[in-house]
N, C-alpha and C positions, 0 to 999 in steps of 0.2 A: 709679233713672232710668226703668226699665221700668214700675214701678208708677205713677210720676207721669205718664208718657206715656199709660198706659192710662186712668187716672182722667180726665185732660184730654180724651182722645178720647171716652170715654163721656159725659162732661158736655157736651162740645160737640155731639155728635149728639143727645142728649136735649134740649138747649136749642133746637137748630135744629128738631127735630120739634115741640117745644112752640110755637115761633113759627109754624109752619105751621098749627097748629090753633086758635090764638087769634085774637081779633078785632083785637088791636093787636100785630103782630109787631115794630113799631119800638121797642117798650119792651124787647124781649129782645135785639135785635141788638147793642147795645154789649157785653153780656156774652159773646155768641158771638164777637165780634171780639177781645175780651180773651183768651178761652180759646184762640182760633186763634193769636194772637201768642205766648202762652206755649208753646203746643205746637210752633210753628215754631222758637222759640229752643231748646227742649229737643231737638228733632230735629237742629238744627244742631250742638249740643254733641256729640250722639251721632255724627254724621257726621264732626266734627272729630277725634274719637278714632280713627276708622277711617282717616282721611287718604288716602282713595282719590282723591277729587276735591275739592281745596281751593276751587275756585271755586264749588262748590255750597253750601259753608258760608257764603260771603259773601252769596250770593243768598238763602238761607234766613234768615239774620240780618236782612237787609234787609226781607224780607217780614214777619218777626215784628215788627220795630220799626215798620214802616208800619201794621201791623194794631193794635198797641198805641196808636199815635198816633191812628189813626182812632177807636178805642174811646174814648179820652180826649176827642176832639172830640164824639163822639156823647153822651157823658155830660154834657158842658157844654151841649149843645143841649136835653137833656131837662129 
């Protein structure tokens, strides 16, 4: 789980940096949103295992699902 979160974090940061320096950042944003959604869902699973604040888990899952849905919509527009 830790390795997957680290890989998604590095991939998301590098894609966001690439989007800043390219001429067409709109072509990279669906990938960044997809990575953000996957990262938030993994983070919510990790938080659910801790069970300190259960309401945070639902918020993080909601953010992850919305990010994946927005990524899907962005891929459809491309």
